[in-house]
N, C-alpha and C positions, 0 to 999 in steps of 0.2 A: 263184656262183649263176647259174642259167640261167633264161631266161624263155621260156615257150611261150605265145604270144599266142592267146587265143581270140578270133578275129575275128568280130565281129557281122556276119552276112551277111543280105541281104534274104530274109525268110522269107515263105512263103505265109501268109495270115491264119489258116488252119486247121492250121498245121504241127503243133501239139501234139495235135490232135484225130484225125488219121488217119495212115495210113502214107504219109508223103511225106518228101522230103528238101529241105534248103535248095537253092536254085538253084545255089549254088557246090558243086562235087563233093566227094567224100569227104574229101580232105585238109584242106579248110577248114571242114568241118562241125563246129560247136561240140561236139555230143555226142561225136563220134568223137575229137576232140582231148582232151576231158575224160576219156573212157574210156581212151585211151592213156596219158595222164599218170597216172591213178589206177593203172593196171596196172603202169606203170614204178615208181611209188613202192611198190606192194605187192610186186613181184617183186625189187627191188634193195634189199638191206639198207642202212639209213641214209639213204635218199632220202625226202624229204617234199615237200609242196606248200604254197605260200602262195597262197590263193585270194582274189581281189579281187572285191568286189561293185560294182554300179553306184553304190551310195551312197558308195563310197570305203572302206568297212570292209574290212579284210583279216583273214583267219584262217588258222591253220596246220593242215595235215593231216599227221599223222605219229605218232611215238611219243615225241617230246621233251617236255620240261616245258612248253614254250609251245604245245603242240598242243591245239587245241580239239576236233578230231575225230580219232579213230584212223584209220589208213590202211585197216584192214579195214572199219570202219564206212562210210567213203566208198565203198569198193568195193561193199559190200552195198547202199548207197543207189542206186548206179548200176545194179546188177543189177536192182533193183526198177523202174528206169526203162525197162528193156528188156522192155516188155510189148507185147502185140499192138496196143495203141492207138497205138503209135508211140514214137519216141525223144524224150525231153524233156531239155533242159538245165535243171538247177535254176535257178529264176528269179533273175535278177540277176547271175549270174556273168559277168564281163567279162574276167578275166585269170587265168592260172595261171602261177605261177613254180615251177620245179622247183629244190629246194634239197637240199643234202646232198652236196656235192662233185662234182656233175655240171656241166659247162658245155657249151653248145651249140656244135657244130662246123659243121654245115650242116643246114638244115631242122630236124628234130627228132632228128638224130643227136647223141648226147651223148658226151663224153669224161670219163673218171674217172681221175685220177692218185692213186695210193696208194703213196707211196714209189717203189719201182722198178717197180711194176705200172702198166701203162697199159691201160685198157679202153675200148672203143667200144660203146655200147649204143643201142638204139632200140626202140620198140614198134610193132608192125605187126599188121594184121588178116589178113594172109596166113597160111594154115595152115602148121603146122610142116612137113608133108611137102613143101609147095611151096617153103618157104624152103630146105629141104635140096636140092631140085632146082635152085633158083636158085644155091645155093652151088656145086653141081657144074658147072652151066653156066658160071659165072664163074670157074672154077678156073684161068684163065690169068694170074692176078695174081702168080704166082711165090710162092705160099704154101708154106712149109716148116715145119720144127719150131720156128720162132721165133714161131709164132702158134697160139693155141688158140681153139676155138669152142665155145660152149655156148649152150643155149636154155632159157629158162623159159617154160612154156606155162600160161596161165590159160584153161582150157577154158571156164569159165562166162562170162568176159568176152569170149571170142573174140579174145584178143590173145596174140601171141608176142613175147617179148623176147630177141632174139639178143644175145649178148655176144661180141665179138671181142677177144681179149686178146693182148698181146705177152708172150711167155714170156722174152724176153731184151731188152736195150736195142736190139739190131739188129732186133728184130721190130716196133718201133713203126711204122715207115714201111709195111711190108707189111700190118700189121694195119689201119692207117688206110685204105690203098688198098682192101683187101677190105671193110671196113666201109662205105666210101662207095659201092663198087660194089653191095654187097648192099642197102644202104639205097635206092639209086636204083632197083634192080630191083624191090624191094618196092613202092615208090611207083608205078611203072609198072603193076605187077600189080594194085594196088588201084584205080587209075584205070580200067584195062581191065575189071575185074570190076564196076565201078559203072556202066559205060556201057550 
């Protein structure tokens, strides 16, 4: 299990009423973290979320027997929150735990082991075209046929989920290097675009 902490940051009093952002930039903005976690669970089969409320109650988002809310329903609720009045985090959410075989490697970069398959995944708000450019710019990682790259794009959520996978056991180290490099480049890109 992996935990993506939704950090409560100091908000302006009218944050929910107008277009403004928390004082803490994009990476720590609760709505963006929730949106990324929801997109990750929607785009990656078998991944779900455990959401914790301020009251201590926890509920599961996914398709398992213990799920209270389906992943698609959570995604639709967040799409409804992306209105011209501003971004809103559903009241009371204080923690999001990503479940379903993913574990956090660094930041919100996740690793998934499935038998011989090793995958590195993360969700980003950087456009698919820009992610491809960043991949080309960072192609000095010694990437060869031992690594494959795919991307799932959720256009409505504005999120891209890159998946860097090792195609052979020798590809695990290069896949991780590429994933960490791309993940870092996307974080920088997000920070620069929010400034």
